[in-house]
N, C-alpha and C positions, 0 to 999 in steps of 0.2 A: 609856339611855333612849330610846326612838321619838320622832321629832319629826315632827309634820307638815310638809307642804309642797302648793304647788299647782302644776301643769304644766298649759298649755294645750295640747291636742290637735286636730286634726281630727274634725271628725264620722264621717266614714268610719272613721278610724284607731279612734276610741272603739267604733263599733258591731262591727267586725272584733274588736277585744279583749274587746268584753264577749260575743261570741258563742264566741270559741274558750274563753273562760273557764267559761263555760255548757257546752259541749260537753265539756270536759275536767274538770269536776266539781272546779274550782279556787278557793281562797279568793282573791278580788280583790285584796286588801290584801297577802299573802303572796306571791303571785304577782307583783306590781308591784314588790315590794321585790327579789325575787329578779333578776328580768331588769333592773331600774336597776342593781343592784349588779356584776351580768354584764357589761351594757356598759361601766358605768365602767370596770373592770375592764380590759375589751378595748381600749375607747377609751385608757386611761392608758398602757396596754403599747404600743400603736401611735404613739402621739406621743412618748413615750420612746426606742423605737428609731428612729424619724425624725431625733430630735434626736441621737442617736448615731451614725446613718448622715451626719449633716452633719458630724460631728467635734465637736458644742457641747456634747456630755457624753461621758465615759468610760466605760470598761466597769463599773470600780467604781461610779459616780454611778449607772450605770441600775440595776447589782445591789442598792444598798441601797434606790433609792425601789421597785424590786420586790419586794423581799425573796429575793432569789436568790441562790443561791452562784454562783462563776463558772463553774462546770461546767454548773449547770442554763441559765445564760445564754449559754453556747456552745451548748447543745442547742437554746436556743430559736432563738440564729443560725442554726442548721443546718436547722430545720425552716420557717423563714421565709426561707430562702436569700438572707442577709445576710450579706454578707464583714466579716469581723473588721476594724474600724476600727485597723489599727497599720500604722506607715509605719517606713522606714528608722532614723530617728533612736529610736523606741522600739527596736527590737531592737539598735542599737548601745548603748542606754542598758542594757537587759536583760545584755547581756555582762558590764557591769563590776559587777553585783550579784552575780554567782557568784564 
């Protein structure tokens, strides 16, 4: 079920948004839901990747929060040019797993 919410925006933004919606012949509510979701997902990903980069989250924690497989996560790191957050101790510990 969809729940209503209120957001305050500048007059200029509202005018630009309204003009664009009219020009593209879009449904205002549906368009706002789509861009809000898209923006949220992008912001969430950026924030989680930043925490990963700082070493605050592990690869698997980010994978779980973004619903990604480890392979997809590695692809995401590659496209965003983020280095794998692995140190020498991780490599040494991985040797004992095999």
